[in-house]
N, C-alpha and C positions, 0 to 999 in steps of 0.2 A: 364555755358554751352555755347559753340559756335561751329559753323561749320566753318571750314577754309580749307586751302590747305592741311594741314596734315590729316584732316578728310577724304578728298577725297582720298589721298594717301593710307590710311589704309583700305579703303573700296574696295572690289574686283571690283565692278562695277564702282565706282567713280574714281578709278585709271585710267580708260580708258579715262577720260576727263580732266586730269591734263594739258596736252599739249594745249587743247583748251582754258582752263582758263588762262594759262601762256602766251598765244599768245596775250592776251589783259589784261595785269596786272592791269591797272587802273580800267577797267570794272569789273574784278574779285574782286578786293578789295572793290569796291563799292557794288557789289552783296553781298559779305559776310557781309558788314556793314548793308545793308538793311535786309538781312536774319536774322541776330543776334540781331537786334533792338527789345527790349522787346515789344513795341507796335505792331510791325509786327509779332512777335510770336503769339500774341493774334489775329491778323487779319487772320493768317493762320488757327488757330483753329476755329475762329468764322465763317470763310467761310465754313468749313466742317459742323459746327453745323447748318448752314443755308441751307445746301443741295448743296453746290458748292464745286468744287475742292479747296484744300488748296491754290494752286497757285493764284486763283482768288482774294484772300485777299491782295496780294501784286503786282499783275501783272501791275497795273497802274503805280506803282513806277518804275518798271523795264522799261516799255515802254517809260515813260516820262523823265527819268533821262538822263542828258547829257552824263554821262559816260557809262551807260549800254544800252541806247536806240538804238544807231546806231549799236551796236554789236549784240543785239538780232534781229535787223532788217536784218542783213546781214550774220550772222554766225550760221548755223544750229547746229554745234557741241556745240557752246556756249549755244544755247537755250536748247539743250539736257542736258547740264551740269546744267542748272538752274533746270530742273526737278529732277535731281539726288540730287542737293543741297536741294531742298524742301523735298525730301524723307528723307535725312539725318537729317534735322531739325525736321521733324514730328516724326521720330523714336526717336530722342533725347527727344522730348516732350511727348513720351509715346503713339504714334499712330502707327498703322500698315497699310500697303497697303491692298486694297481690291481686286486689280486686275481688277478694273473697272475704266474706264476713263469717265470724264464728260466734257461738254463744258466750255470754258473760253472765256469771252468777251474781246478780245484783238486783236490788229492788227497783232501781231507777234506769238501769241500762240493760237491754236484752241482747243486742248483737253489736259487734265492733269489728273494725277492719283487722285483717291479718297482714303480717309483714314478713319479708324474707331478707336476710342479710345480703347487701349488694355485693 
């Protein structure tokens, strides 16, 4: 299982962010690499289990990565695409959105969707 460009294209909401991802191809590819890493899949789920938004589990990697860090710092649409990517990954892992957002300790992200196991 992995989330990639084609996953975004086939998702009605995700398709709106393909241009933002494609505008920064190296950051996009690195984001997908981070998102699909087995350890990071566990971090997403562990963050929710500990009462934090899933994004909190990997946000430090996005903020600090040389490929993604500058893009999430400067591009709102790319940051929004990150949220969509996390949703797609969490759904793939069997979680559903709660409709509630929680705080994220990050320089570039302030709040993110919360999930519950389906």
